[in-house]
C-alpha positions in Angstrom: 8.3 -51.3 76.8 5.7 -53.5 78.4 5.2 -57.2 78.1 1.9 -59.0 78.6 1.2 -62.7 78.7 -2.4 -64.2 78.6 -2.9 -67.9 79.0 -6.0 -69.7 77.7 -7.5 -70.1 81.1 -7.3 -66.3 81.8 -8.9 -64.7 78.8 -10.5 -65.9 75.6 -11.2 -62.7 73.6 -8.3 -60.3 73.0 -8.9 -56.8 71.4 -6.1 -55.1 69.3 -7.0 -51.6 68.2 -5.6 -49.9 65.1 -6.2 -46.5 63.5 -9.1 -44.3 64.7 -11.8 -46.9 64.6 -10.3 -50.4 63.8 -10.1 -53.4 66.1 -9.1 -57.0 65.8 -10.9 -59.4 68.2 -8.8 -62.6 68.6 -10.4 -65.7 70.1 -7.8 -67.6 72.0 -10.2 -70.5 72.4 -10.7 -71.1 68.6 -7.6 -69.6 67.0 -9.8 -67.3 64.8 -10.1 -63.5 64.6 -12.7 -61.0 63.5 -11.8 -57.4 62.3 -14.0 -54.3 62.5 -13.8 -50.7 61.4 -16.6 -48.8 63.2 -19.6 -51.1 62.7 -18.2 -52.6 59.5 -17.0 -56.2 59.8 -14.1 -56.5 57.3 -13.1 -60.0 58.4 -15.0 -62.8 60.0 -13.7 -66.1 61.2 -10.2 -65.2 60.0 -7.5 -67.9 60.5 -4.0 -68.8 59.3 -2.6 -72.0 57.8 0.8 -73.2 56.8 2.3 -76.3 55.1 5.2 -77.8 57.0 7.0 -80.8 55.5 4.1 -81.4 53.2 1.4 -81.3 55.9 -1.1 -78.4 56.4 -1.6 -77.0 59.9 -4.3 -74.4 60.9 -4.4 -71.9 63.7 -7.7 -73.6 64.6 -6.0 -77.0 65.2 -3.8 -76.1 68.2 -4.7 -76.8 71.8 -2.4 -74.3 73.5 -2.4 -70.6 72.6 -0.8 -67.7 74.6 -0.4 -64.0 73.9 2.4 -61.6 74.2 2.6 -57.9 73.3 5.4 -55.3 73.0 5.5 -51.7 71.9 7.3 -51.0 68.6 8.5 -48.1 66.7 9.4 -48.8 63.0 9.1 -47.4 59.5 5.3 -47.5 59.8 5.2 -45.5 63.1 4.6 -46.3 66.7 2.4 -49.3 67.5 2.1 -52.7 69.1 3.3 -56.1 68.0 0.9 -58.8 69.2 2.1 -62.4 69.1 -0.1 -65.5 69.5 2.1 -68.5 70.2 0.4 -71.8 69.2 1.7 -75.2 70.3 0.5 -78.8 70.4 1.8 -82.3 70.5 3.0 -83.6 67.2 2.8 -80.1 65.6 5.4 -77.5 64.8 5.2 -74.3 66.8 3.3 -71.6 65.0 3.0 -67.9 65.6 0.4 -65.4 64.4 1.8 -61.8 64.6 -0.3 -58.7 64.3 1.2 -55.2 63.9 -1.2 -52.3 64.8 -0.5 -48.6 64.6 -2.5 -45.7 66.1 -2.1 -43.6 63.0 -2.7 -46.2 60.3 -6.2 -47.3 59.0 -4.9 -50.8 58.3 -2.9 -53.5 60.2 -0.2 -56.0 59.2 -0.1 -59.7 59.9 2.5 -62.4 59.4 3.0 -66.0 60.5 6.0 -68.1 61.5 6.6 -71.8 61.9 9.5 -72.9 64.2 11.2 -76.1 65.3 14.2 -78.2 64.5 14.8 -77.8 60.7 11.2 -77.0 59.7 10.4 -76.5 56.0 7.5 -74.8 54.2 6.6 -73.6 50.7 3.1 -72.4 51.5 1.9 -70.0 54.3 -1.5 -68.3 54.4 -1.4 -65.6 57.1 -5.0 -64.4 56.5 -8.2 -66.0 55.1 -11.8 -65.6 55.9 -15.1 -63.9 55.1 -15.8 -60.2 54.3 -19.3 -59.5 55.7 -19.1 -55.8 54.9 -19.2 -56.7 51.2 -21.8 -59.4 51.3 -24.8 -57.5 50.0 -23.0 -55.5 47.4 -24.6 -55.9 43.9 -21.8 -54.3 41.9 -19.0 -56.2 43.7 -15.8 -56.3 41.6 -12.3 -57.7 42.1 -9.0 -56.6 40.4 -6.5 -58.9 38.8 -2.9 -57.5 39.1 -0.4 -59.4 37.0 2.9 -60.7 38.4 4.8 -59.0 35.6 4.1 -57.1 32.3 5.1 -59.8 29.9 3.2 -61.5 27.0 0.9 -58.5 26.6 -0.9 -59.5 29.8 -3.6 -57.1 31.0 -5.1 -56.1 34.3 -8.8 -56.6 34.8 -11.7 -55.8 37.0 -14.2 -58.7 37.2 -17.7 -58.5 38.6 -18.1 -61.3 41.1 -21.1 -63.6 41.2 -21.9 -66.5 43.5 -19.4 -69.3 43.3 -16.8 -67.2 41.5 -13.3 -66.0 42.4 -10.5 -64.0 41.1 -6.8 -64.8 41.8 -4.4 -61.8 41.6 -0.6 -61.6 42.1 0.6 -60.2 45.4 -2.5 -58.0 46.2 -6.3 -58.2 46.3 -8.6 -55.3 45.7 -12.3 -56.1 46.1 -14.8 -53.2 46.0 -18.3 -51.9 45.6 -18.3 -50.2 42.2 -21.3 -48.0 43.1 -19.6 -46.5 46.2 -15.9 -47.4 45.6 -15.7 -48.7 49.2 -13.3 -51.6 49.2 -10.9 -54.0 51.0 -7.2 -54.1 50.1 -4.9 -56.9 51.2 -1.5 -57.9 49.9 2.1 -58.8 50.6 4.6 -56.1 51.6 7.7 -58.3 51.2 8.9 -59.7 47.8 12.5 -60.8 48.4 11.6 -64.4 49.4 8.0 -65.4 48.4 5.6 -65.1 45.5 2.1 -64.4 46.8 -1.3 -65.1 45.4 -4.4 -63.2 46.5 -7.8 -64.8 46.0 -11.1 -63.0 46.4 -14.6 -64.2 45.6 -18.1 -65.1 46.6 -18.9 -68.6 47.9 -21.9 -70.8 47.3 -23.8 -69.1 50.2 -23.2 -65.6 48.8 -20.4 -64.7 51.3 -17.5 -62.6 50.0 -14.2 -64.2 51.0 -10.4 -63.5 50.8 -7.3 -65.7 51.0 -3.7 -64.4 50.8 -1.2 -67.2 50.1 2.6 -66.9 50.2 4.1 -69.7 48.1 2.0 -69.2 45.0 2.8 -70.3 41.5 0.6 -70.5 38.4 1.9 -70.7 34.9 -0.5 -68.2 33.4 0.4 -65.6 36.1 3.9 -66.2 37.5 5.2 -68.1 34.4 6.3 -71.0 36.7 5.8 -74.7 35.7 6.9 -76.1 39.0 5.7 -75.5 42.6 7.1 -72.6 44.7 10.5 -73.3 46.3 10.8 -74.5 49.9 12.3 -72.6 52.7 14.0 -74.5 55.5 15.4 -73.5 58.9 14.7 -73.2 62.6 12.2 -70.4 61.8 10.4 -69.9 58.5 8.4 -66.6 58.1 5.7 -65.5 55.8 5.7 -62.0 54.2 3.9 -59.3 56.1 0.4 -58.9 54.8 -1.4 -55.5 54.6 -5.1 -55.5 55.5 -7.5 -52.6 55.5 -11.0 -51.3 54.5 -11.2 -47.9 52.7 -14.1 -45.6 51.7 -12.4 -45.4 48.3 -10.5 -48.5 47.2 -8.2 -46.3 45.1 -7.0 -44.5 48.4 -6.4 -48.0 49.7 -4.2 -49.0 46.8 -2.2 -45.8 47.2 -1.7 -46.6 50.9 -0.7 -50.2 50.0 1.9 -49.1 47.4 3.4 -46.6 49.9 3.5 -49.3 52.6 5.5 -51.5 50.1 8.0 -48.6 49.6 8.4 -48.4 53.4 8.7 -52.1 53.9 11.3 -52.6 51.2 13.1 -49.2 50.6 15.0 -48.8 47.4 18.6 -49.9 47.2 19.1 -48.2 43.9 20.7 -44.8 44.3 18.3 -41.9 45.1 17.2 -40.1 41.9 17.6 -36.4 42.3 17.2 -35.4 38.7 14.2 -34.3 36.6 11.5 -36.6 35.2 13.1 -38.6 32.4 12.3 -37.6 28.8 13.9 -39.5 25.9 13.9 -41.4 22.6 14.2 -45.2 22.3 15.2 -47.0 19.1 12.7 -50.0 19.5 9.8 -47.8 18.6 10.4 -48.0 14.9 14.0 -48.6 14.1 14.3 -51.9 16.0 16.8 -54.3 14.4 17.7 -51.8 11.6 19.7 -49.7 14.1 23.0 -48.3 12.6 25.5 -45.7 13.6 24.5 -43.2 10.8 20.8 -43.4 11.7 21.3 -42.8 15.4 23.6 -39.9 14.7 20.8 -38.4 12.6 18.3 -39.0 15.3 20.5 -37.2 17.8 20.9 -34.3 15.5 17.1 -34.1 15.0 16.6 -33.7 18.8 19.5 -31.3 19.2 18.6 -29.1 16.2 14.8 -29.4 15.6 13.3 -30.4 18.9 15.1 -28.1 21.3 12.1 -27.5 23.6 11.5 -31.3 24.2 13.6 -31.3 27.4 13.1 -32.0 31.1 15.0 -29.1 32.7 17.4 -29.3 29.8 17.8 -33.1 29.9 17.0 -35.7 27.2 18.1 -39.3 26.8 18.9 -40.9 23.5 18.5 -44.6 24.2 19.7 -47.5 22.1 17.5 -50.6 22.5 18.3 -54.2 21.4 20.6 -54.8 18.4 23.1 -52.1 19.5 25.6 -55.0 19.3 25.4 -54.6 15.5 28.0 -51.9 16.2 30.4 -54.2 18.1 33.4 -55.9 16.5 34.0 -59.3 18.0 30.9 -59.7 20.2 30.4 -58.8 23.8 34.1 -59.3 24.6 35.2 -57.3 21.5 35.6 -53.7 20.4 33.2 -51.2 21.8 34.8 -48.1 20.2 31.8 -47.3 17.9 29.5 -47.4 20.9 31.8 -45.1 22.8 32.0 -42.8 19.8 28.2 -42.6 19.7 28.0 -41.9 23.5 30.6 -39.1 23.1 28.6 -37.6 20.2 25.4 -37.6 22.1 27.1 -35.7 25.0 28.7 -33.3 22.6 25.2 -32.4 21.3 24.1 -31.7 24.9 22.1 -34.9 25.4 22.5 -38.1 27.5 23.3 -41.5 26.0 21.3 -44.6 27.0 21.7 -48.3 26.3 19.7 -51.6 26.7 20.4 -55.1 27.9 18.7 -58.3 29.1 21.1 -59.5 31.7 19.4 -62.8 32.7 18.7 -64.3 29.3 20.5 -66.5 26.7 19.1 -65.7 23.2 21.4 -68.2 21.5 20.4 -71.3 23.5 19.2 -73.2 20.4 22.9 -73.4 19.3 23.5 -75.6 22.3 24.9 -75.4 25.8 28.6 -75.8 24.9 29.1 -72.2 23.9 31.4 -70.3 26.3 29.6 -67.6 28.3 31.3 -64.2 27.8 33.3 -62.9 30.7 34.5 -66.2 32.1 35.2 -69.9 31.3 31.7 -71.4 32.1 29.6 -72.9 29.3 26.1 -71.5 28.8 24.6 -74.9 29.6 25.9 -74.5 33.2 24.2 -71.1 33.6 20.7 -72.2 32.5 18.1 -72.2 35.2 17.0 -75.8 35.8 13.3 -76.3 35.9 11.9 -79.8 36.4 13.2 -81.9 33.5 14.1 -78.9 31.4 14.7 -75.2 31.4 12.7 -71.9 31.4 12.2 -70.6 27.9 9.9 -67.6 27.2 9.9 -64.8 24.6 12.5 -66.7 22.6 15.1 -66.6 25.4 16.3 -69.1 28.0 16.6 -68.0 31.7 20.0 -67.8 33.3 20.5 -68.6 37.0 21.1 -65.2 38.6 23.1 -66.8 41.4 25.6 -68.5 39.0 29.1 -67.0 38.9 29.1 -67.4 35.1 25.9 -65.2 34.9 27.5 -62.7 37.2 30.8 -62.6 35.3 28.9 -61.9 32.1 27.0 -59.1 33.7 30.2 -57.6 35.2 31.8 -57.7 31.7 29.0 -56.0 29.8 28.1 -53.4 32.4 31.8 -52.6 32.8 32.1 -52.0 29.1 29.0 -49.8 28.9 30.2 -47.7 31.9 33.6 -47.2 30.2 31.7 -46.0 27.1 30.0 -43.4 29.2 26.3 -44.4 29.0 24.1 -42.6 31.6 20.9 -44.7 31.3 20.2 -48.4 30.9 16.9 -50.1 29.9 17.0 -53.6 31.4 14.6 -56.2 30.1 13.2 -59.7 30.5 13.8 -59.5 34.3 11.1 -62.0 34.9 13.5 -64.7 33.7 15.5 -64.1 36.9 12.5 -64.7 39.2 11.5 -68.1 38.0 11.3 -71.1 40.4 14.1 -73.7 40.0 14.8 -77.2 41.2 18.0 -75.8 42.5 20.1 -72.7 42.1 23.9 -72.6 42.0 23.9 -70.8 45.4 22.5 -73.5 47.8 21.2 -70.8 50.2 18.8 -69.7 47.5 15.7 -71.8 47.2 13.0 -69.6 45.7 12.7 -67.5 42.5 12.3 -64.2 44.4 15.5 -64.9 46.4 17.3 -65.5 43.1 15.8 -62.3 41.7 17.1 -60.3 44.7 20.6 -61.8 44.3 20.6 -61.1 40.5 19.3 -57.5 40.8 21.5 -56.6 43.8 24.5 -57.8 41.8 23.5 -55.9 38.7 23.1 -52.7 40.8 26.6 -53.1 42.3 28.0 -53.3 38.8 26.1 -50.2 37.7 27.6 -48.4 40.7 25.2 -45.4 40.6 26.3 -44.4 37.2 23.0 -44.8 35.2 19.3 -44.1 35.4 17.8 -47.6 35.7 14.7 -48.3 33.6 13.0 -51.7 33.6 10.9 -53.0 30.7 9.5 -56.5 31.3 9.8 -57.0 35.1 8.0 -58.2 38.2 5.3 -55.7 39.1 5.8 -55.5 42.9 9.3 -56.8 43.5 11.2 -54.4 41.3 10.7 -51.2 43.3 13.9 -51.6 45.3 16.1 -51.9 42.3 15.0 -49.4 39.6 14.0 -45.8 39.0 11.6 -46.2 36.1 9.2 -49.1 35.3 7.3 -49.6 32.1 3.7 -50.1 33.1 2.7 -52.6 30.4 4.3 -54.5 27.5 5.4 -53.0 24.2 3.1 -50.2 22.9 3.6 -48.3 19.6 1.3 -46.0 17.7 -2.3 -47.1 17.4 -5.4 -46.2 19.5 -5.4 -49.8 20.5 -1.9 -49.5 21.9 -3.1 -46.5 23.9 -6.0 -48.4 25.3 -3.8 -51.4 26.2 -1.3 -49.1 28.0 -4.1 -47.3 29.9 -5.7 -50.6 31.0 -2.5 -51.0 33.1 -2.8 -47.4 34.4 -6.5 -47.9 35.2 -5.8 -50.7 37.6 -2.1 -50.1 38.3 -1.7 -46.3 38.7 -0.8 -46.8 42.4 2.6 -48.0 41.4 3.5 -44.3 41.0 4.2 -44.6 44.8 6.3 -47.7 44.4 8.6 -46.4 41.7 10.1 -43.0 41.0 8.5 -43.0 37.6 6.1 -45.1 35.6 6.4 -45.1 31.8 3.9 -45.8 29.0 6.6 -47.1 26.6 7.8 -45.4 23.4 5.3 -43.0 21.9 5.2 -43.6 18.1 3.4 -41.1 15.9 4.0 -42.7 12.5 1.4 -42.0 9.8 -1.6 -42.2 12.2 -4.1 -39.3 12.2 -3.5 -36.4 14.6 -6.2 -37.6 17.1 -4.5 -41.0 17.5 -1.1 -39.1 17.9 -2.7 -36.9 20.6 -4.1 -40.0 22.5 -0.7 -41.8 22.4 1.1 -38.7 23.6 -1.4 -38.1 26.4 -1.1 -41.8 27.5 2.5 -41.1 28.3 1.7 -37.8 30.1 -0.9 -39.5 32.4 1.4 -42.4 33.1 4.2 -40.1 34.4 7.2 -39.9 32.1 7.7 -39.5 28.3 9.8 -41.7 25.9 9.3 -41.3 22.2 10.1 -43.8 19.4 9.7 -42.6 15.8 12.6 -43.0 13.3 13.7 -39.4 13.3 16.6 -40.2 11.0 14.0 -39.9 8.2 11.5 -37.2 7.4 7.7 -38.0 7.5 4.5 -36.8 9.0 5.9 -37.7 12.4 8.6 -35.0 12.3 6.2 -32.1 12.1 3.8 -33.6 14.5 6.6 -34.2 17.0 7.5 -30.6 16.9 4.0 -29.6 17.8 3.1 -32.3 20.3 6.3 -33.0 22.1 7.3 -29.4 22.6 3.9 -28.4 24.2 5.2 -26.9 27.4 1.8 -27.1 29.1 2.0 -30.9 28.6 5.6 -31.1 29.8 4.7 -29.1 32.9 2.2 -31.8 33.9 5.0 -34.5 34.2 7.4 -32.4 36.3 6.3 -34.2 39.4 6.5 -37.6 37.7 3.3 -38.8 39.2 0.6 -40.8 37.5 -3.0 -39.8 37.0 -5.8 -41.8 38.8 -8.7 -43.4 37.0 -12.2 -42.1 37.4 -13.8 -45.4 36.3 -13.1 -48.9 37.5 -15.5 -51.1 35.6 -14.1 -51.0 32.1 -11.2 -52.5 30.2 -9.6 -49.0 30.4 -10.9 -45.9 32.1 -11.8 -43.1 29.6 -11.0 -40.4 32.2 -8.1 -39.9 34.5 -7.4 -37.1 37.0 -4.4 -35.7 38.8 -4.0 -33.0 41.5 -0.8 -31.1 41.2 -0.5 -28.3 43.8 -3.6 -26.1 43.3 -4.2 -27.4 39.8 -6.3 -30.3 38.7 -5.9 -32.1 35.4 -8.5 -34.1 33.7 -7.5 -36.4 30.8 -10.2 -37.8 28.5 -9.8 -40.6 25.9 -12.2 -41.7 23.2 -11.0 -45.2 22.3 -14.0 -45.8 20.0 -14.6 -45.4 16.3 -17.4 -42.8 16.7 -17.6 -39.3 18.1 -18.5 -39.3 21.8 -19.8 -36.8 24.4 -18.3 -36.9 27.9 -20.2 -35.3 30.8 -17.9 -34.8 33.8 -19.5 -34.2 37.2 -17.5 -31.8 39.5 -18.0 -34.1 42.4 -16.1 -36.9 40.6 -13.1 -34.6 40.6 -13.4 -33.7 44.3 -15.0 -30.3 43.6 -18.4 -29.1 44.9 -19.0 -27.4 41.6 -17.1 -25.9 38.6 -18.3 -22.4 39.7 -15.3 -20.1 40.1 -13.0 -22.5 38.1 -11.5 -22.0 34.7 -11.3 -25.1 32.4 -8.6 -24.9 29.8 -8.1 -27.4 27.0 -4.3 -27.8 26.7 -4.4 -29.2 23.2 -6.9 -26.8 21.7 -5.8 -23.8 23.9 -9.5 -23.0 24.6 -10.9 -21.9 27.9 -14.4 -22.0 29.4 -16.4 -22.1 32.6 -19.2 -24.4 33.5 -21.3 -24.6 36.7 -22.0 -28.2 37.7 -21.3 -30.5 34.8 -18.6 -30.0 32.1 -19.3 -31.5 28.7 -16.6 -32.4 26.1 -17.1 -33.8 22.7 -14.2 -35.9 21.3 -13.9 -37.2 17.8 -13.3 -41.0 17.3 -9.8 -42.2 18.5 -8.8 -38.9 20.1 -7.9 -37.4 23.5 -7.6 -34.2 25.3 -6.3 -32.7 28.6 -8.2 -30.2 30.6 -6.5 -27.9 33.1 -8.8 -26.8 36.0 -7.7 -23.8 38.0 -9.5 -21.3 40.3 
């Protein structure tokens, strides 16, 4: 270990190298920094700000700055930790900390404020201009939602002068003609919500600002400012910052860095990619014991090849409590009988619950919360002059013992019944900012989320596959195995396009979760092309949950036998990884690609109402040409060879999957 100190009088410009060709030049005189990769300037006049006790301080405001450096070896590799200590009369002490690694093409930066009982609810570790993107004509920026609630969508917006895009947690700004782009975002989600702004200012300069302590009703669902952190030291999250020749490569690297920064605490999944059925697809509130037994029999007797290495989950969604006698504290014998029956038929039983919501809040707060002696009114998350109501449910404080007693009760009962999978929903209710939580040590929504999810996992005790429906996009990676990539999707081509909007701009979460899911695939009475597209939307997302009411016969039963038992399709999801989009300037990409071993897969979707011809260039798939390759259509079972450009004609509202092998 070595230890260096530079004082202002000794040196003004400091250079921190990262990766093969990256360098940060920090000016000790001005408190600003520039970042370069080869000759590209990816940050100019970068600086940091923080709000302490309601007042904003900038790294440019301080008079005294000194520098220390130590060698580090952590989950990102071997590198250097560079600290700029800033001090001045009447100001709290501030630190800008840069982490650089020889092997990584990006760096990390965080800031700290320290003093006697300092407080902050806003910290901006990095902001500045992006000269490398200034002259780009097709400059686009991605919006990543905080969660997947209210049918929210991702988008890619073309930026003009005096325009900006605000995204949750991460910014991706790129040249759509070359795909070169800058990626920057938070790697820590247990304390702060972060907002990432990119845009073009009045002078035509591309800019970026990454702000920890971000709330916005339309994005984070919050109606009050971010909670305040207090102590002798308050730290921002670590921020990832890097320029990539292909912004998609950058997003993959960002997701992997998140997984390293906050490793999963959910038990390690060592089983095959989940396949299953979920009752919300069609049955919904009409769930009954007789129907779900018939569904189980259908899979056991008529869909024997729809398995993942012999495994299939039969998952009961909301309204399973129709089968309870006496409510959540009552008789679960019918639920246990069903779980036993599913196992007897060689399948695995699954269940559903929304642990942080009160659906009966309109009946008043005097009702006793199950599992203890608290009233529901005591459990409600306090927000300003009221409470947090969304989706018809009121948020429960995850830190309240009454909320936790209720979770312990229900999870304990479901474990006793023998359920092996749980779909947890409306998790965003647990991440909302509050005036105060029951636990006084918790002051932010993300701290409350961490408490609630950690408690839930302790109750589950490694007994169930954990699947999240509505949930925070970035913060949930530690706690679950499978995450639904969007909101509810059912059977239409519109549902397929909506789901694939989330894959187009959110595929990289395949590195953050064990599996991404496209929600229950419903065939219904739609035409075969729409059925193919909906099926393929699950395959390209990474796992496969279906949702028709198989207790009754209809067109869906025969179609399921053909589509769901296609072994060539099921082989594609064995690795559980998502496909990557080929296009990044549409609501949803029409083409997605995945490399699996020596095989490439190309998925093509026609969302339109007219037949369409797709011309696919070999270079777009990372090939010099198609010469020497066989292209096989896995739906039509047809093979062919083409030299440079492959052409495919798809009917309206249809899809196909092409396997490309040498």
